[in-house]
C-alpha positions, 0 to 999 in steps of 0.5 A: 521217870527218874525221882530226881525230876519234878513237875512245877505249876505255871505259878511255880515257872512264874517264879522260876523264871526270875532267878537267872540260874533256871534256864527253860527248854522247848523240846518242840520242834524248830517249828513250833519253837519259831512260831507255828501252833502246831497243836492249836496253842492259842498264841504260836512261838514260846516262853520267852527266854526258854532254849530251842532244844527239840527231842529230835536233837536227842537220837544224835550222838553229840546231843550233850555237845549241842546242849552245852553250846547253848550254855546250859551248865549242869549247875543250872536249874533246866525246865523242861516243856513241850506237847508230849509230858513222855517225851518231856520225861525222856529228855530229863532223864537224858539230862541226868544222866549226863549229870545235871541235878536240878531238873523239873517238867512243866506239863502245861504250856498248850492250856495255860501258858499259850492260853493266857496273854498276859504270860510272856511269849516270843516269836520269829517275826516272820516265821510264815517264810520259814516253813516245815515238811508237814507244811508242805506236805499239807499244801502239795496234797491240798489237806489243809487249804487255809495254810496259803493265801494263793491257790498258785503254788510252786515247789522249787528244788534249788540246785547248781548245775546239778540236776542229778541231785534233782533226779535221784529224789525230790519232793513230789511235783517239785520242779528243778531250778538251777541257780545260774537261772537267776544268777550270772557265772561271769559276776555271780551278781543277780542277772538283769531285769529282762533274765529274770523276767524271762527266766521266772516265766519260764518256770511258772512263777508270777509275782503272785505265786507262792513259791517254796524252795528247798535244797539238797546238794550243791555240786555236779554229780553229787561231788559234794566236797563237804557231804552232810553240810548246809551248803546244799540249802544256801542256793535255795535261799539265794534264788529265794533272795532274787526272787524278793528282790524282784518282786515274788510276793510270797517266798518261803524256805523249807526249814532243814532243807530235803533232809527235813523232807526225808527226816519226815519220811514222806514220799520221795519221787524221781519224775521229771516234772516239767515246767509250764510257762506263764505269759507274763511274770505280772509287775516290773523288775525289781520290785525291791531294788533296796534288798541289794547294794553294788560296790557304790552304795557299799562304798557310801555305806562304809562311811556312814555312821548309821549303816554297816558292811558285815563280812559273812566269810568264814575266819581263814578268808577274813584275815587274807589267808585264802581266797576261799574259791579258785576262782579269786585270786585277791586274798583280804577283806573290804576295809572297815566290814564287820566280821559275821563269822558264817562258818569254817569255810566258803562252803559252810553256814554251821554257825548259822544252822542247826545240826539238822540244818534248820535255821539256828535259834533267832536269839542266839545268832541276834547275840552273835551279832550284838556282839560285834555291834550288829544291831537292827537300828542300822542299814546292813548289807551282808556280804560273802565272795559272791552272794551265797552266804549273804543271802543266807544271812541276810535271810535270817535277819529278815525273817527277825524282821529287822528294818534296813537289811539288803544283800551286797550283792557282788561281794569281795569277788566283784570287789576285788577285782578293781585295783582300785578298791582297797583291802586289807589282811591280818587281824583287824587292830 
């Protein structure tokens, strides 16, 4: 360990946190940061105000750029904590080599901080719905049945017209589901209640099934124009959203998708796992109709002071430089919509994702939204071009426990297809 690094006690950390120049850094896995108790700690989550910077990310060439993107400056006093003191020392040395001068290590998180209910902690409100590769492995092997409240579960490999991505390697036991099973290519909106019922039953899913979804590639024949992007995982969240709307009670997403499974070193299967149909979904569809907003309600929301339409598209799409899709002719945006910047183009969600494709630290997403007036006290309807990116933004807000969040399912595609609907281009005034 570098001699410039010091160790701090719990009382010392309590005092340090009062200093705005001190930044606490959590180097545990993102799942622990979100709320999972991976080392039997008394309380799940992280020290209030801590930044998530997992040890795993130190293997990335641009690790220091991630650090800077989180607003961690070389002038800050950094306090590092994790599960393993050796890992904390390794990260501390890395900070020092990068020019950071004041580094401390806190080694009492599990035994002291999480054990004391008077010390402040935070967690992602619905962290249970965002699971790790370890959790999925324990689920499918049956090692820890207490992890789920239901012995009926299905792991779903989601894709868009790309069974080759599934057959080239998937989580053992996972079935595949094309996004077209739940949405129609004519409108890219969710299918009718009858079609959804039939599709879910054909895939062996009832309202009481625990469904774990993940993604890999988005395009057929692995022809992904953005290899290594997070685009493949958006289809899993799109399917998950429609399942929630339909009435599946326990829907979970593998955080980081198939990449997380591979990173964890688990077995990969290439069998074509048969789908075992069920006789009845169990409840009428939709069970949660308020999760979706259609054009008439979207117009009402635009006129309301208590609601916002949030455009989860790239800036070139928002200002009308491009439509974002080769099948959408009109360029522009819905007047009055708030820009909820997804990323660089229609196939990326990098502003909502970490480098390893896991969902971004929720404090950072909330801070970005609040800067432009996207707040939990309003009814929010997220939209994009056709519903995929909007579904992911919705899922972020839903995971945070925001009470009134929906998806404007038709998005720019449906809005722009009606010549009577107004639109704008250029930078908003």
